[in-house]
N, C-alpha and C positions, 0 to 999 in steps of 0.2 A: 266334157268335164275338165280335161286338162286345160283347155282353153280358159274356162272360168277361173280355174284355180291360178294360171298365169296371169289373168287380169287381176285378180283378187291380190296376189303378190306384189304386182307393180302398183296397185294403188296404195297399199300398206307402205311400200318402200318410199313412195311419194311422200306420204303423210309424214312418216319418220324423218325424211329429209327436210320438210318444210318445218317440223318442230325443231330439229336441230339447228336449222338456220335461225329460228326466233330464240332459241335459247342461247346460242352463241352470241347473237346480236345483242341480247339482253344484258349479258355479262362480261363478254370478251370484246365487244366492239367491231365485230367482223362484219356486221350490217351498218350501224350507226357508229363511225370512228372519230375520236378527238384526235386531230394530229397533232396539236401542241398549240402554245401561246406564240402570239405574233404582234408586231405593231407596225404602223406605216410609218413612211418618211416623214419627217418634221422639220419645220422651219421656225426658229424661236429668235424674235427680236426684242427690243425694250418694250414696245407697244402692242406686239401681237404674237399669237402662236398659230401656226398653220400646220394641219395635220392630213396626210395623205391616206384614205381607206386601203387597207392592205388587199391584195389580190394574190392569186396563185403564182404570180411572176415576180411581184416587187416586194412581197411580206419579209419582214425582218424578223428573226428568232427572238423571242422576248419571255425568257423563263426565269430570269432573275432581275432584281433592281435592290437599290439601296436608298434610303432617306432618312432623315433626321427623325426621332421619336417624338420631338417637339416641334423643329423647325429644320429647313435646310436654306443656309444664306439668308435668314431672317424670314422666309415665306413660310408660315405656320403649316404644319401637316394636320390636314382636316380628315381626308380619306383617301383611297388609293385605287386606281390612277385618279389624277386630277386634272381635269382638262385646262384648268387656269393656273396651274402650278408649274413653272417652267423647270422645275427640279423634282416634279412628280410624276415623271413619265406621262406627261400629258396625252401622247399619240400611241398609248400601250394599252396591254389588257385585253387584246384581241385573241378569240379562240377559234381555231380553224376546224370545221365539222365537215364531215365527209359521209355521203350515203352511198352504200354498194348495192342497194335493191336495184334489180333489172327493170321491173315494170312499174312499181308503185314509187310515189313519192313519201318523203317523211317530213312531217311539221314538228320543228323541235319546239317543245313547249317550256323548258325550263333548264337551268343549269344549276346543280348542286354543288355547295362548296362547304368543305370541311377544313378546319383550322387546328394546328398544334404548334407548340413552340418547341422546337428543336433544343435539347438540353435542358428542358426547364426543370429537372429534378436537381440540377446544381443550386438552384435558388429556394429549393423548398423550405429552408429554415426561415427564409424571409417573406417569401410568398407562397402560401397553401397552393399545393397542385395536386391534380388528378388527372392520369394518362396524359402527361405532358401538356397540360394547360392549366392556367390559373383557376381554382375553385370559384373564385369571385365572377368570373367571366365566364362560366360553364354554359349560360344560356345562350351565348353568343357564338359558340364554336361551330355551329351550323349555319349557314344561309342557303337560301334559293333565291335566284333571279329568274324572271319569267321572259321568253324570248318571243316565240311566234314566227320564227324563220322556218321557210319552206325549202326542203331539198328536193330537187327534181331526180327522177330515176337515173341510174348510171348511164344506160343507153337510150334515154328518152330522146324523142324528137321535140327539143324545146331550145328556144334562143339561149345563147350564152348569157349568165348572169353577171352582175357587176364583180363578183368575185373572179372571174375569167374561166370558169367551169360550172356547168349546168347543177352538178351533184355537190357542189361545195360552197359552203357560207362561211363569212367572218362574223362573229358576233362578239361586240365590245361589251365587256363586263365592267360596268359602272353602278356601284363601285367593286371592285375585286375585294376590298376591305373597307366596311362602312364605318362612318363616324363613331359609332357607339362601341365598336371594337376597338378602334384607336384609342378611344378615351379610357376605356376599361384597362387596356394594356398598359397605357400611360400611368393610371392611377396606381397598378400593382407594381410595375418595375421602374418608376422614375424615382422614387425615394431611394433606391439602392444607389451607393456611391459609385462614380465613373470608374473608381479603383476595383470595384467587384464586377460591375456590368458594363462594358463598352458598347456592346451590340446585341440586338436580340433577332434571333432568325424565325420568322413566321412562315411555316410551311402550309401553303394551300393546295388541298387536293380538289380537283374539279371534275365532274363528268355530266353528260347532258342527257336528257330524257326526251325521248321523241315519239310521235305516234304515226304510223304508216297509214296509206289511203284505206287498207282493209281493216282499220282499227286495232291494229298489232301494236303492241308497247314495246319499245327498245331503249335500252341503256347503253350508253357508250363505254369505252374504257376509260380509266381514270387518269388524268394527267396531273402535272406539279408545278406549282409556282414557288420560288422562294424568295421573300421580301426581307431584307435585313433592315431594321430600325435602329439607327445608330444612337448610341446614348453616351457620348464622351465628353459632355461638358462638365467641368469641375475637376479634371484630371491635372491641372497645370499646364497643359500644352494648347495651342490652337490647332485643333484638327480639321479635316476636310467638313465644310458645312458651317464652321464656326468663324466669326469675325474677330473674336476674342475669348478669353477663359478668365472667370472670376477668380480661380486660384493663381492665376499668372499675372506679371506685371502690376502687382499692388491693385488689382481690380480696375485699372484704368485703360482707356483706349486713347492712343496718341496718334494725332495726325500732324501733317505739315502746312504750313501756310504758304501757298505759293500763288502769288499774282493775287493776293487778297482773297482766296478762296481756300478752304480746308479740304485737304484730300482725304477721300472716304466719305466725308458728310456734306462737302460742297456748300458749307456755311461760310457767310462772309468772316473776314478775320483781319488782323493787322499784324498779329504775331503768332507764334506757335502755340503759346499758351492759350489763345482762343480755340484750339483745336483738340483740347483734352475733354475727353467725356468718360462714361464710367459703362462698365460691363454687367449686362442684366445677369442676376444670379441664377444657378441652376434650379430648376423647379418652375420655371416661368414659361409661358407659351413662347416668349420670344428670347430663351436663355442663349447665352453666348453671343449675343448681339450689342452694338455699341449704342448708348444713348448720350448726345452732346447737348 
């Protein structure tokens, strides 16, 4: 009788431990862990962008970035990250996931993204807001990206993966911020003058959902990315990311004629007068750039 009772207690204790592991894995990331956001090494030239896939040995931390709400140095902001945008973190947006299961593998099915605008209540009078997010964009405050990446067991006998470790994978979230959300945020906040709003801090919370080989479901711990969307055009200064400002220099862009070529525009010229252009006004996709 004593032996049977001890066997029953051992089985019950084992079941409780397994339940605890699954519960912790689904809410605290002890089984499926999101390590953080990373990027690969990049090489950017005038005609190409080359990105290196991050690994456990060469990954670069990538938890924050800033770009223009409309454009950065004349390149329009469409989504983020943008593999074709030299100033849009083209090699970034990778999330590192790690499995701590000993025997079973985990297939990552999706990444859930939740958004909020830090300090959104400051603009409540001009932009209707609920729970730190524009009311007009509420249908876009949550997104899901599908993955399908497999993480091998922590101590499994499998070849090392491209990540450098069999139980680790890097998944690039393309896009981390989709075009619809960029367009909606622009529509809500772009009308505000630069003296009221110089930048917008979009906070992105991400967590992964995965299923193990025995069909157990796990949710990782959440991690956060901070994207600053600059909106400084029209404040009378030529700020980072701008070629000009419509409120400065009489709304003109002035270049010099050197060797019959205009500096800045590379247009042919004979005098400096041929190198005078106009600054695109605030509210245009190409705001604070020069037209010659």
